[in-house]
C-alpha positions in Angstrom: 0.0 0.0 0.0 3.0 2.3 -0.1 2.3 3.2 -3.7 -1.1 4.8 -3.0 -1.5 8.0 -5.1 -4.4 10.4 -5.5 -6.4 10.0 -8.7 -9.4 11.7 -10.3 -11.7 10.1 -12.8 -14.2 12.0 -15.0 -16.8 9.8 -16.7 -19.4 10.9 -19.3 -22.3 8.6 -19.3 -25.3 8.3 -21.7 -27.7 11.1 -20.6 -30.7 8.8 -21.3 -29.8 6.6 -18.3 -31.9 6.9 -15.1 -30.2 8.7 -12.2 -30.4 5.6 -10.1 -28.6 3.6 -12.8 -25.9 6.2 -13.0 -25.4 6.2 -9.2 -25.3 2.3 -9.2 -22.6 2.3 -11.8 -20.5 4.8 -10.0 -20.9 2.8 -6.8 -19.8 -0.4 -8.6 -16.7 1.4 -10.0 -15.8 2.7 -6.5 -16.2 -0.8 -5.1 -14.0 -2.2 -7.8 -11.3 0.3 -6.7 -11.8 -0.6 -3.1 -11.5 -4.3 -3.8 -8.0 -3.5 -5.2 -7.1 -1.7 -1.9 -8.0 1.9 -2.9 -9.7 4.4 -0.6 -12.6 6.3 -2.1 -12.6 10.0 -2.1 -14.8 12.9 -3.1 -17.6 12.1 -5.6 -19.4 14.8 -7.6 -22.4 14.2 -9.8 -22.3 17.2 -12.2 -25.5 16.1 -14.1 -26.4 16.5 -17.7 -24.3 18.8 -19.9 -24.7 19.7 -23.6 -21.7 18.8 -25.8 -20.0 21.3 -28.1 -20.2 18.6 -30.8 -21.9 15.2 -31.2 -20.2 12.3 -29.3 -21.3 8.8 -30.3 -24.4 10.3 -31.9 -25.4 12.0 -28.7 -25.8 15.7 -28.0 -25.5 15.6 -24.2 -24.0 13.4 -21.5 -24.2 12.9 -17.8 -20.9 13.9 -16.1 -19.5 12.4 -12.9 -16.2 13.1 -11.3 -14.8 11.0 -8.5 -11.5 10.6 -6.6 -9.7 7.8 -5.0 -6.3 7.0 -3.5 -5.1 4.0 -5.3 -2.2 2.0 -6.6 -1.6 2.3 -10.4 -2.8 -1.3 -10.9 -6.2 -0.5 -9.5 -6.7 2.5 -11.8 -5.5 0.4 -14.7 -8.3 -2.0 -14.0 -10.8 0.9 -13.6 -9.7 2.2 -17.0 -10.2 -1.3 -18.5 -13.7 -1.6 -17.1 -14.8 1.9 -18.2 -13.4 1.2 -21.7 -15.7 -1.8 -22.0 -18.8 -0.3 -20.5 -21.5 0.5 -23.2 -23.0 3.3 -21.0 -19.7 5.2 -20.8 -19.3 7.7 -23.7 -15.9 8.9 -22.5 -13.7 8.7 -19.5 -10.4 9.9 -18.2 -8.4 8.8 -15.2 -5.7 11.2 -14.0 -3.2 11.2 -11.3 -3.7 14.5 -9.5 -1.4 16.6 -7.2 -2.0 16.1 -3.5 -3.0 19.8 -3.2 -6.1 19.4 -5.4 -7.3 16.0 -4.0 -10.5 16.3 -2.0 -13.7 18.4 -2.2 -13.3 21.7 -4.1 -12.6 24.6 -1.9 -14.2 27.9 -2.8 -12.5 31.2 -2.1 -15.7 32.7 -0.7 -16.2 36.4 -0.8 -13.0 37.9 -2.0 -12.9 41.6 -2.6 -12.1 43.0 -6.0 -9.3 45.0 -4.5 -7.1 42.0 -3.6 
């Protein structure tokens, strides 16, 4: 477990899927990572977004971003599973710096003078 690194995964799913189906899929992918020794992190369901251009004959997709601390072999398996999933239009698994891992932090009310 010494090689645990922070990763972030963005998945674009078929927008025609039911919300419950999307959440079940994300849970299944997180469980896959956990079965390989990973620790789940922040999960953000962005919802439906319109594409700038058609993607696999679709005009919109459902975006989900999730994070995990994992070994590279666990993320390789996640990539393999996502590549084979019919409901996944696109995905990207990235190793992220430690500073950006976790829930987004907002700057709050910052004055225009600063």
